[in-house]
N, C-alpha and C positions, 0 to 999 in steps of 0.2 A: 495747498491742502496737504495735511499729514495723514498717513495711513500707518497705524501701529498694529503689528501682528504678533500674537503670542501663540507659538506652537507648543501645545501641551503634551503631545505624545500619547493621547488617549486618556490621560488623567493629569491632574494638575501637579506638577513637580516643582520642587524648590531647587534653586542652584545651591552648590555647596556652601557659598558664602551666606545665602539666606538661611540655610539650615544652621550654620554657625550662629547667626544672629538670633535665630529662634531658640537655640540651646542656651545662649547667654541670657535670653529673656526668661528662661525658666519653663519653656514649653517643651515638655518631654513627650516621647512617643506614647500614644495611648489609642485605644480603639473607641473611646467614647465620642459621642456627638459633639460635646463641648470642645474637645481637643481637635476634632476635625474642623470645626468652625475656626478655631484659632489658627490652624494650619492654612486655611483658606484666606484668613485675614493677613497673615504674613506674606502669602503669595500675592495678594492684592497690593500690599505695600510695596513689594518688589516691582510689580508691574507698573504701578503708578509712579514710582520713582524713576523707572526707565522711561516712561512717557514724558515726565517733566524734563528729564535730561534731554530727550530728543527735541522737545519744543525749544529748549534753550539753545541747542545746536542750530536749529533753524533760524532763530533770532540772531545768533552770532554770525550767520552767513548773510544777514540782511533781509530775511524773509518776513513778510507780514502774513500771519496765520489767519486764514479765512474760515477753516473748518478742520475738524479732526475726526477720523473714522477709525474705530477700534474693532478688531476681529480676533477671536480666540478659536483656534482650529486644532483638532487632534493631530493633524499632519498637514504638510504643505501641499498645495496643488502644484503639480509638476509644471504645468504650462503657464500659470499666472500667479502662483503663490497663494492667492486669496480666494480663488474659486469664481465661477461665472456670475453667481448671484451678487456677490460683493463687488465684482467689477462693474456691474450695472448700477449698483448703489453709488459707487465712487463717481461714475460718469454723470449720474444725475446731480450729485452734489457739486461737481465741477461746473456743470452748466448753470446751476442756480446761483452759485457764488461768483462766477466769473474768474475762478482761479486759473492761473496760467502755468502752474507747476504742481506736480504731485510728488511728495517726498515719502519714501518708504523707510520705516525704521527696521530695515532688514536688508541683508545682502541679496540682490537679485542675480540670477544666472543670466548669461547673455541671451538665451532664448526667452526667458521670462521678461527681460527688458524689452526685447523686440515685440513680443506679443502685447504687452501692456501699452507700448507706444502706438501700436496699430489700433488697439481697442479704445483708447482714451483720446479725448480731443485736445490734449496738451502734453507737454513733455513730462517724462517720468525719470527720476533718478533715485538711487538707493542710498543707504547710509554711508557706505564707503565714499561714494562720489561727493556726498555732502561734506564729509570731513576733509576730503582733498580740496574742495572749493574754499573752505575756511582756511586751510593751510596756505593756499595760494594768495588769499587776501592778506594774511599776516606776515608773509615772507618779506624780509627787508634786505638781507644781504644776498650777494651773488650765490653763495653756497646754498642759502635757503631756497632761492629760485631754482637752482639746479636739482635739488632734492625733490622739490614739489613736482617739477616737470617730469622727472624720472618716474615717480610714483604714479602720476597721471597717465603717462604713456604705457606703463606696464599694466595699468588697469584697463586702458582702452583697447589694447592690442587684441585680446580674445573677443572683444565686443564689436569689432568692425563688422558691419553688415551692409550688403548692397541691396539696391532696389532696382528691379527691372533687368532687362537684358544687358544693359551697359555694364552692370556689376556682376553678372553671372559668370560661373566658371566656363571655360572653353569646352565645347563638346567634341565628340569624336566622329560624328556622322557627316553626311554630305550637307554642305551649307552652314556648318557650325565651326569650320576651321577659321581661326582668327589670326591676326598678325603677330600675336605674342602675348605678353602679359595683359591681364585684365586690370581695370582701375583698382579693384579690391586688392589684387596681389601687389600692385605698385605701392598702394598706401601701406600695406603691411611691411613691405621691404623698406620703405622710407622710415617707418616708425622704428623698425629694428636697428637700422643704421643710426638713427638719432639716439636710441637707447645706448648703443655701444659708445657713441661719442660722449654722452652724459656720464657714463660710468668711467670713462678715461679721465674726464675733467674732475670728477669726484675723487678718483684715485690721486690726482694731483693735489686736491684739497687735503686729503689725508696725509700725503707726504709733507705738505707745508705744516700741517698741525703737528706731525711727528717731529719736525725740526724745531718748531716753537717749543714743544714739550721738552725736547732734549736740552734746549737752552735753559728752560726753567729748572729742569732737574739737575743742571750743573751746580746750582745752589739749591739743595732739596727743600722744597716747600710743599707740604702735604696738600692734597686737593680734597675738598669736602663738597659733595654734590647734593643739591636739593632735588628730590624726586617726589612724585606724588600724583594723585588724581588731578585732573584738570579742574581749575577754579578752587583749589584747596588753600590758596593764599601764598603760594611759593614766592611770587614776585614781590608781594608786600613784605614778606619776611626777609627776602634778599635785600630790599631797600632799607629795612629797619636795622639790619645787622651791619651793612656796609656804607650807609648814607649814599647809595647809588640813586639813580633816577630812572630806572627802567619802567616801562609801562605797567601800571596796575589797572586791571580791568576785570569786571565781573563776567565778561564774555569768555567763552571757552577758547582755549588755545591762543590767548592773547600773546603769550611768549612762544615764539617758534625758534628764533636763533639763540644759541647759547650765549650767556654773559658770564664773564670772569672778573672778580674783584678780590682785592686783598682784604683779609679780616685779621686784625691784631687781637690776640688773646691776652688775658691778664699777665701771663708769664713773658710777654713781649714776643712770643713765638708768632710767626705769621703763617696763615694758611690761605689757600686760594679757594674762594667760595664760588661755585658754579650753579647758575640758574638754568634749568633745562625745560624742554617741552613737557607738558602734562600728559598723563595717560588717560585712557577712557576704557569703558567696558567694550569688549569685542574689538579692540584696536586692530585694524587690518594689518596682516602680516607684511604686505607690501610697504606700509609706512615704516615699520620697524626696520626692514631691510634697507629702504631708501635713505632713512635718517641715521644710518649706522655711523656716519662721520660725526654727526652732532652728538650722538649718544656715546662716543668714545670717551668723553669726559666722565660719564657715569662708570664706564668700564675701568677707567684708570684711577678712580677715586679711592683714597684710603679709608674714607668714611662716607656713608650715605645718611642724609637727613630725610627720612620719610615723612613728609608733611601731610597731615590728615585733617580733614574738616571735622572738628569735634562736635559741631552742631548738626551734622548731617545724620538723618535717621538710617542711612545705608553706609555708615562709616566702615563696618566690618567687611561688607561686600566690596566697597571701593578698595580697601586694603588688599583683599585677595586678588583683585584685578591688577593692581600695581605689582604685586609680587609675582603674578604670572608673567608679566612683561620682563621683570628683572630676571626671572628664571630663563626666559628666552635669550636675554643678553648674557647669561652665564655669570651673573654677579650676586647670586643669592648668598654666597658665603662672605661677602664683604660686610665688615662691622656696620651696624645700622642703629641709629637713634630714631625712635618713634616720636615725632613732634606733633602733639595734639594742638592744632591751631584754632583760632576763633573762639576761645573760651569766653570772650566777652559776650557772646550770643547765648551762653548757657545761663540757667538760673543760678542764684548765689549758692544754693546747696550743692548743685552739680559741680560748679566751679571749685568750691572749697574741697569737695571730695577728691577731684582730680589732682589738685595741688597738694593736698595733705597725704594722699595715699597713692602715689604714682606706681605704675607697674615697672618692672625692671627695664632699664634702657628706654624710659619714656619720660618726656618733659611736656608739661602743659604750658602753652604760651598764648598770647594774643599779639600778633604782629601789628594790629591796628592801634592798640593802646600801649604796647610795649611791656605789658605784664609778662613776667617769666623769662624775658630775654637774658637776664643775668644768669638764671639757672641753666638756660640752654648753652650759653657760652662756657660756663663752668663744666658742663657735661661734655662739650666738644673738647675742651682742654684735657679732661681726664681720659677721653678715648684716644686722642692724638698723642698725648705725652706719656701714656702708660708704658709699663715694661715690655708689653707685647707689641707695642706700636713699631712701625718701620723706622721711626726716628725718635726714640724716647727722650724724655727729659733727663739730664745728668748734671752733676756738679763737679767742678775741678778748680784747683788753685793755680794762679798764674803769677809769674814774675816777668815783666815786660819792660824793656828800655823805653824811655819816654820818646825817643826818636821814632819808634814804631807806632806813630799816631794812628795809622790806618787800622792796625790790628786792634788797638784799644777802642777806637770808635766802632768797629764792627761788633766787638763783644758787648759794648755798651748798648748798641742799637738792637741786638738780638737776644740779650740775656740780662738777668738781674745780677748786679755786682754788689758784693758785700765786703766789709772789712777792708776797704780801700785805704792804702797808706803809701807814702812816698819815702824812699830811702836813697839819697843821692840822685842818680839819674834813672832809678828803677821804680816801677809802680807794682805794688803787690795788691792782689785782691782775690776773692773767691767768686766764681761765676756759676750761675745756675741757668741752664737753657738747653736748647736742642743738642743732642749728642754730636750731630754732624758738624754744628758750628764750633763746638769746643774742640773736636778732633782736628778741625782745620788749622788751629793754632796750637797744636800739641807740643810743638818745639819750645813754647814758652811756659809749659806747665812745670810746676815744681814736683819733685819726686814723691812728696807726701800726699799728692792729690788722691789718686787711687780710687776715686768714686765714680768714674765713668762706668756705664753698664757693661757687663760681659757681652762680647760680640763674637759671633762665629767667624771663620775665615772669610766667608763671602761678604759679610757686613764690613769687616775690617778692610777688605779690598775695596769695597765701595767707598768708604770714607777716604782711603788713601787716594783713590782716583779723583775724588771731588776736592782734594786739598788745594788751597790757593796760597802760594808763598808770597 
């Protein structure tokens, strides 16, 4: 059974994202009754979208929904969130439907959880616990299991509660002096010890990732990270771009463990494409903290592809939710391409408008049909290879002895070669490709090249460090 609660604060308010959606729809502030009705309709759309999302979360966890109860309140009830009358209604519905679990689309405090479990004839869990359960279901790697367990334990620690004298705190009077720790204190101590061990193991995972990243960076390959709202089509797009076979599912949080694949751009430059976990509204802070190791790929990326569901009525609100998490990760300043996915679900007129009149740094695609993928790859190329990029595209002329076959093969594999000719045992050509690759074989460049981009001392030092003779 689902319980959806909207706390209105005395009057119906819109979230900032809903206000933005309202503004873009042309609903300007006014005191007329018509505009008031429009405001209420947008608020209803926001609430209904949140309810649909919560129902999909429940299904993703494997629940069969027997009933849904909705309540709008000006303020939360301190003891039970929904008030005594609504608790009685929920109890009656639970008994009539035979439901064995009540899911709240709201975070419950430890005391609210205890009170509701005492008042209702079945178990009660809140939104955060539901998301943690989905994460546990989809974790595949050891790292994923560690991160899920850490988030679950940090969630459970303040919610440990005892029943009866066996779990009560020790007293100070006659007859209340006990032998030492109570069971509740023992459980808390064990959980804290387990949390410390998990953090140590995750630190080791981070160190291993750092070593792998340093090996990758020895031959600099830019990283492009897919980010976006859950179920926006990131994994489908990842497969379409890289011919990978990661799980594609309409269920939320189908991708939990990060995936990395090479993507070859038209200039033969290679980038690493990273598929990451999706975000959601009111994403629990404990999840962001626990999955920091996974999200390091986002923090280290040179370019973010913000994948958005172009067919969703709440596309702007979902965008703001993703940007809030990116701000928490301190990557708001990373160059970003807005990828409007699922345009195959739009009407022909809407699709034509998005394709013909894109906003700046925006590409409309359909990962399902492949429409627009060429435009997306070209946009990635432009962002990665521009003058302001960490490793821009450059051009240089080379004169290489034929015995240096490895150098010639490396340049052929990573750059475009033009005007290739042979004179005796020397090979002459002009190469266009990543500046770091051309700098690696700088000793073979002719003096008239001079077309490598200007670099500061720090970049020149980085190229020298990465040179391979």
